[in-house]
C-alpha positions in Angstrom: -12.6 6.2 -10.1 -8.9 6.5 -9.1 -8.2 10.2 -8.7 -4.6 11.2 -8.8 -3.5 8.0 -10.5 -3.0 8.1 -14.0 -1.4 8.2 -17.3 -2.0 6.1 -20.4 0.3 4.3 -22.8 -0.3 3.6 -26.4 1.7 0.4 -27.3 2.3 -0.4 -31.0 3.1 -4.0 -31.4 4.4 -6.1 -34.3 4.2 -9.8 -34.9 7.3 -11.4 -36.5 9.2 -14.7 -36.2 10.2 -13.9 -32.6 6.6 -13.4 -31.6 4.9 -10.2 -30.6 7.4 -7.4 -30.0 6.9 -3.7 -28.9 7.6 -1.5 -31.9 6.9 1.9 -30.3 5.2 3.3 -27.2 3.7 6.7 -26.5 2.6 8.1 -23.1 -0.3 10.4 -22.5 -1.2 12.2 -19.2 -4.6 10.4 -18.8 -6.0 7.0 -19.4 -6.5 5.9 -23.0 -9.8 4.2 -23.6 -9.9 3.4 -27.4 -7.8 3.4 -30.5 -8.4 3.3 -34.2 -6.0 3.0 -37.2 -6.1 5.4 -40.1 -7.6 3.9 -43.2 -5.3 5.9 -45.5 -1.9 5.9 -43.7 -0.5 2.8 -42.1 1.6 4.8 -39.6 -1.2 7.0 -38.2 -3.7 6.2 -35.5 -6.0 8.0 -33.1 -6.6 7.4 -29.4 -9.4 8.7 -27.1 -8.7 9.7 -23.5 -10.0 10.2 -20.1 -9.4 13.9 -20.3 -12.0 14.1 -23.2 -9.3 14.6 -25.9 -8.4 12.7 -29.0 -4.7 12.3 -30.0 -3.3 11.6 -33.5 0.0 9.6 -33.4 2.5 8.7 -36.1 4.3 5.4 -35.5 7.1 6.5 -37.8 8.0 9.3 -35.3 9.5 8.7 -31.9 7.5 11.5 -30.2 4.0 12.7 -30.4 1.2 13.3 -30.6 0.9 15.1 -34.0 -2.4 16.7 -33.0 -4.7 16.9 -30.0 -8.4 17.6 -30.2 -9.9 18.7 -27.0 -13.6 19.4 -27.3 -15.4 16.7 -25.3 -16.1 17.9 -21.7 -15.9 14.4 -20.2 -14.1 11.1 -21.0 -13.8 10.3 -24.7 -14.6 6.6 -24.5 -14.9 5.6 -28.2 -13.2 6.5 -31.5 -13.5 4.9 -34.9 -12.2 5.7 -38.4 -14.6 5.4 -41.4 -14.0 2.4 -43.6 -16.1 3.3 -46.7 -14.2 4.6 -49.7 -14.0 8.2 -50.6 -14.1 9.8 -47.1 -11.7 10.1 -44.2 -13.9 10.8 -41.2 -13.5 9.9 -37.5 -16.3 9.7 -35.0 -15.9 9.9 -31.2 -18.3 9.1 -28.4 -18.1 10.6 -24.9 -19.4 10.4 -21.4 -20.6 14.0 -22.1 -23.5 12.3 -24.0 -22.4 13.6 -27.4 -20.8 12.1 -30.5 -18.5 14.3 -32.6 -17.4 14.1 -36.2 -13.9 14.9 -37.2 -11.8 15.2 -40.4 -8.2 14.6 -39.3 -7.1 17.3 -41.7 -9.2 19.9 -39.9 -8.3 21.2 -36.5 -11.7 21.1 -35.0 -14.8 18.9 -35.0 -17.1 19.2 -38.0 -20.3 18.4 -36.2 -21.7 17.4 -32.8 -24.5 14.8 -32.4 -26.8 15.2 -29.4 -29.7 13.1 -28.3 -28.4 10.4 -26.0 -29.6 10.8 -22.4 -26.7 8.8 -21.0 -23.0 8.3 -21.5 -21.9 7.1 -25.0 -19.8 3.9 -24.7 -19.4 3.0 -28.4 -19.5 4.7 -31.8 -19.0 2.5 -34.9 -19.1 3.4 -38.5 -21.1 1.4 -41.0 -18.8 -0.5 -43.3 -21.4 -0.2 -46.0 -23.1 3.2 -45.9 -20.9 6.3 -46.3 -21.5 8.8 -43.5 -23.5 6.5 -41.3 -22.6 5.4 -37.8 -24.2 3.8 -34.7 -23.8 4.7 -31.1 -24.5 2.6 -27.9 -25.3 4.3 -24.6 -26.0 4.0 -20.9 -29.5 5.3 -21.7 -30.2 1.7 -22.9 -30.6 2.8 -26.6 -28.8 2.0 -29.8 -28.9 4.9 -32.2 -28.1 5.2 -35.9 -27.0 8.6 -37.4 -26.3 10.1 -40.8 -23.7 12.8 -40.9 -25.4 14.5 -43.8 -28.8 14.8 -42.0 -29.7 16.5 -38.8 -31.1 14.4 -36.0 -31.0 10.7 -35.4 -32.2 8.1 -38.0 -33.1 5.3 -35.6 -33.6 5.1 -31.9 -33.7 1.4 -30.7 -34.5 0.7 -27.1 -32.3 -2.3 -27.3 -31.8 -3.5 -23.7 -33.2 -2.7 -20.3 -29.6 -2.1 -19.2 -26.6 0.0 -20.1 -25.3 -0.9 -23.6 -21.5 -0.9 -23.6 -20.8 -2.0 -27.2 -22.2 -2.3 -30.7 -21.0 -3.4 -34.1 -22.2 -3.7 -37.7 -22.4 -6.9 -39.7 -19.8 -6.8 -42.5 -22.2 -8.6 -44.9 -25.6 -7.0 -44.2 -25.9 -3.2 -44.1 -29.1 -3.5 -42.0 -27.8 -5.8 -39.3 -26.2 -4.6 -36.0 -25.4 -6.3 -32.7 -25.4 -4.8 -29.2 -23.8 -6.0 -26.0 -25.0 -4.9 -22.6 -24.7 -5.0 -18.8 -27.6 -7.5 -18.8 -25.1 -10.1 -20.1 -26.9 -10.5 -23.4 -26.0 -9.9 -27.1 -28.9 -8.8 -29.4 -29.1 -8.6 -33.2 -31.1 -5.8 -34.8 -32.4 -5.5 -38.3 -32.9 -1.8 -39.2 -35.9 -2.8 -41.5 -37.8 -4.0 -38.4 -36.5 -2.7 -35.1 -39.5 -3.8 -32.9 -37.8 -6.9 -31.8 -34.3 -8.4 -32.0 -33.5 -11.0 -34.7 -31.4 -13.0 -32.3 -30.5 -13.0 -28.6 -27.3 -14.7 -27.4 -27.0 -15.7 -23.7 -24.0 -17.2 -21.9 -21.9 -14.4 -20.4 -22.3 -14.0 -16.6 -21.2 -10.4 -16.3 -21.5 -7.3 -18.4 -20.4 -7.6 -22.1 -17.7 -5.0 -22.8 -17.1 -5.4 -26.5 -18.7 -7.3 -29.4 -17.3 -7.6 -33.0 -18.7 -9.2 -36.1 -16.3 -11.5 -38.2 -14.8 -10.0 -41.3 -15.0 -13.4 -42.9 -18.3 -15.0 -41.9 -21.7 -13.3 -42.1 -23.1 -15.0 -39.0 -20.0 -15.2 -36.8 -19.2 -12.8 -33.9 -17.0 -12.5 -30.9 -17.6 -10.9 -27.5 -15.6 -10.3 -24.3 -16.9 -9.6 -20.8 -16.2 -8.7 -17.2 -16.6 -12.4 -16.6 -13.0 -12.8 -17.9 -14.1 -14.7 -21.0 -14.0 -14.3 -24.7 -16.9 -16.1 -26.5 -17.4 -17.0 -30.1 -20.9 -17.3 -31.6 -22.7 -18.2 -34.8 -26.2 -16.8 -34.5 -27.4 -19.0 -37.4 -27.0 -22.2 -35.5 -29.5 -23.8 -33.0 -26.7 -23.8 -30.4 -25.0 -20.5 -31.2 -22.2 -20.6 -28.6 -19.2 -22.1 -30.5 -16.4 -21.6 -27.9 -15.6 -20.0 -24.6 -12.0 -18.9 -24.0 -11.0 -18.6 -20.4 -7.3 -17.5 -20.7 -7.7 -14.1 -19.0 -7.5 -13.6 -15.3 -9.1 -10.1 -15.2 -11.8 -8.1 -16.9 -11.7 -8.6 -20.7 -12.2 -5.1 -22.0 -11.6 -5.2 -25.7 -11.1 -7.4 -28.7 -11.0 -7.3 -32.5 -10.8 -9.8 -35.3 -7.9 -9.8 -37.8 -8.7 -8.6 -41.3 -5.8 -10.6 -42.7 -5.7 -13.9 -40.8 -9.0 -15.7 -40.7 -8.5 -17.3 -37.3 -6.7 -14.5 -35.5 -8.3 -12.5 -32.7 
């Protein structure tokens, strides 16, 4: 906690012949924890903030935000835009232990999901099943929700530690991965949640984010407070493919390019 310090900056970058250049930047009066691109407008993105609000920005405009949603009562730590066809929905997760569903065309949340008994660190839409998302929490559980049904679909006691990140496999609608403070990554098959289908060990501090590859069914990447980024293939006897040690501080986020197979 750093009281009194604080504002966040959204930096929009572009890669061209000159390298990576700053296209636009926007300031907000509190820290920004997460960002998600619109799936139907290449200029629009949403951030989540330490003041509990979500902000909609348009990179084609010099000032912003276009809209602010302020409903969470504590830090809004996670935000994700749905990727299945036919719906434009956003889910946010907060330290107030709730997840909220939003339609960016509507000025208030559509629904609030309650059940977690700890802060929510991660909320991720299924890339396969419309209206389905997963949440990871400090209560040591992974939960799966359906926006069309009340209550939670699955509660998985995935770790004996806070879970900071989760993601869905892009090639198997039943497979998710969790990353936790216990330094482990675990794979979960929703058809049998009694035990993990894989456990990946190697990080030496808490795992902050994990992402499945958009190109390979068994490949994933993770980053950690141990300053490293690691690449894994859970189908191999020795699943750790590579450890990248370029960072000199906590490695808090990562994503894999949908366009360039090798780019992270």
